[in-house]
C-alpha angles and dihedrals in degrees: 000000000000091000093049092047092049092051093049091048090049093048091052090050091047091049090054092048093047089056091058116098089227093065120075117249092243113050135166125202131184119212134162096339090317131113114212118197119192119188134169125208133158094355091307127113120211121198117188126181121201131189119238128209125232093273091056095247113143116245098206094185091061100072111169101183141016129181128183116192126182145125107316093349129088119165127175127182131183113200101185094216093311125112135223128204120195114210121189113247092243090065096046112105119229113256111252095191119107121234112274113242134167134201122202111094110085146076127283142169130198144168112263126209140173097220096181088061127226123285110220134151089005093298137099116232138153109239099163118118097221094189092063105028107103141171121209122200121199105179107190110180140013142182127197141183134189115245102233114289093330128110091246126105128196117221133197129168148126136262147150125253121200119194125192114182115187122199132217135202093049093293133146140174112248136168114248121173090348092305129107111237137171110246137185123227119241119256111272092025099064124159116251088200138351132193141182114209128190134163133203139190106229130211115185131202106189141162120215138190129180142186130213115242097186130252091065092301129125139181119223140188127187134172141174142104132310117206113213132200117193117234103171143001137177142168118217137178133193120214140152119263125219091281093050094253119142111254131191117211128187109214112228129233140060109296095209094227110169107265096210124029142134142230131218105228137192125180134181140164149113123290109315099348128074150130132259135200124189138179130187114219089197125071119259091236130050116269112281090358101090148359120310106257133149115192123229124183136183125184152123129284135199113203123214 
């Protein structure tokens, strides 16, 4: 506070002296490691204060104060050891960087499959009903940052992924001897429908680039990994009871779905609409606790 008060007092004194006819219009003072330059031009007085290093050499780029005083115009700026350079617009180069955009938050739906099939009863067979097996993505929040001066953007966020896998050929996933296995209903007690449901919290780490298409449109592509933490899972079947009424049954037991896993994800599209494709390099079930199955999904996404 003493230094600031001393500088202000000195500036007021210098301003008074500069107004005297005995002092030249352009004057330089040195005070307390500061260089004070007072100049007068077109009925305006300019007072600039610069910081000096230990050797006494003036560091012109480290201006700490500037005041401009004139008729109807008083301007004061404090630079706090930073410097500002004003460049006329005609000398400013046009920015060649594209606008930074990111695509994660939104809602999507896609067809889910287990392309490596399910291993049950010593055989490999595809029991997924592809027409009804769906994945829903509700991506709630995102954060992004530009990677230096490049056209790449990093993306993180959070979302929820709902998976509903439907089976065909009267199959279901049940827990037998603490293992999840694919089973077949007995004749006369067939399943009308069967479904495996599991939900994850999702946390993406993606890199995106995009290109302007004109007329406020752009094309984008991003890719990366999505970490997933399981929150719920269930296996249900629908069958007819003795009276022929449709009955829904939740099959008991721990399904051994992997609690933490990840997807490889790629997305692309135009503006707020796009596609996504994902594949999990890890099996859906824990090792030696269920059928061998790696999920793959392809679908459409609308971005908020």
